[in-house]
N, C-alpha and C positions, 0 to 999 in steps of 0.2 A: 745694820750689818753687825753681827756678833763675831768676835774673834776670841780665840782662846790663848792665854799666855800660861806657859808652864814654868813653874819656879822650883828650885831645889828646896828641900825641907829647911835648910839653914837660912834661906832667904825669906821665910815666912814672917819673922818679926819686922823686917823692912816693909813688907807688903802691908801688914797690919798697922804699923805706925803711919804709913802714907795714907791709908784709908781713914784713919782717925783724924789726921791733920787736914785732909781734903774734904771732910764732911761726907765721906762715902762716895765721892765722885772722882774716881781715878782716871777716867777716860781723858779729860782735858789735860791732865798732868802727863799722861803717857804720850799723847799727841804732841805736846810741847817739847818733851824730851826727844821724840823722834824728829821733829823739825830741827832742833838744835844739832842732832846727830847728822842729819842730811846736810845741813849748812856747813858743818865742819868738814865732812867728807868731800863735798863739792869744792870747798875752798882748797883743800889739799890737792885735789886733782888739777885744779887750775892754777896752782902755785900762789894762792892768796893766803892771807893770814887774818886772824881776828885782831883788829886795831882798836885800842882803847885810848881815848884822850880825856884828860882831866884839866880843866882850865877855868878861870874866872872870865865869864862872857862879857866883853865890853859892849856888846849890842843889847845886853839885858842887865844893865846897872851893875856889872861886875859880879853877878851871882855865880857861885861855883856850879859847874856843870860836869857831867861825865857822859861821854858818848862812845858807843862802840859799833863797829861794822866790820864786815869782811871785805878786804881790799888788798891793794898792793901799792906801796909808795913809789911815786915817780921821783919826787923830791921829798926826802924824809925830814922829820923835825931835827934830826942830828946833822943833816946836810941840806938845809933849805936853800931856796932861791932867794937871794937878797937884792933889795933895791934901795939905793940911797936916795933920800928925798932932797931935792934941790934946796939949797940955803937952809937946811935943817940940820940939827945935830943928832939925828937919829936915822935909822934905816928900818925898812920893813922886811920881815922874813916870811916866806911862804913855803909851806909843806903841801904837796899836791899828791892826792891818791886817786886811783880809779877803784870803783867798787865792783863786787862780784856780779852785780846786776847792770853794769855798764855806766853807772853814775860817776860823778866826780865830787871830790871833797877837797876844799881848800881851807887849810888851817893857817892862820896868820897871827903875827905879833910884831910889836915894835921893840927896838933895842936902842939904848943909848949907852954912854960910858958906865952908867951906874945900875941900870935895871932893864927889865923886860916888862912890857905892859900892853894893853889894848889887844888882848887875845880875842880872836873871832873864828868861828867855824861857819863856813858857807857850803851848802849842798846844792848840787846841780844835777840835771838829768844826764848830762854828758860833758866832756871837756869843751866841746864846741860851744855849748851854752855858757860855760864859765868864761870862755874867751870873749863873749859879748858883754860881760860885766866889766866896766871900766875899773872897778876896784881891784880886780884880780886878773885883768887881761894879760899883763906881762907874764905872770906865773903860769897861766893856763896855756898861752901860746908857746912858752918855753917847754911845757910838758908835752904838748902836741908835737913839737919839733923833736924832742928827745925820743918819743915813741916812734916817730917816723910817719910821714904823711903818705897815705896810699895814693898811687897814681890813678887818676880818673881817665879811663879810656874814652876818647871822644869818637863818636861814629859820624865823622864829617867828610 
């Protein structure tokens, strides 16, 4: 399928530079830009935002990571769900988001009087799946409760 793109004369240097950098293959770059554009517009319509997290991943030897997705916070990193560990001198914080595709993201870390550590990011297909994980059950169930549980009509 061939499609034609019309550019203004003043945009020709941009086109030429992009062709030079892409090895004359602009189609994948254009499709990638269109996908990003569609994702941004879909997110706006659904009141979602691009969320970017940077952390040292405790599940991967504290290597620095950066992850981004379109979603909406239920409990944000600035107002997380906190859980005090029994007989410990720290507590766990959980930020919970739903993604534009219906998934769930749980971002967690530990806090004591002096520092934050043990950052982790867990991804689930939905909040219900997250609630089945004992590591994040409390935060996921709290998020489900905050969103409101739909009533199941029984035909009995």
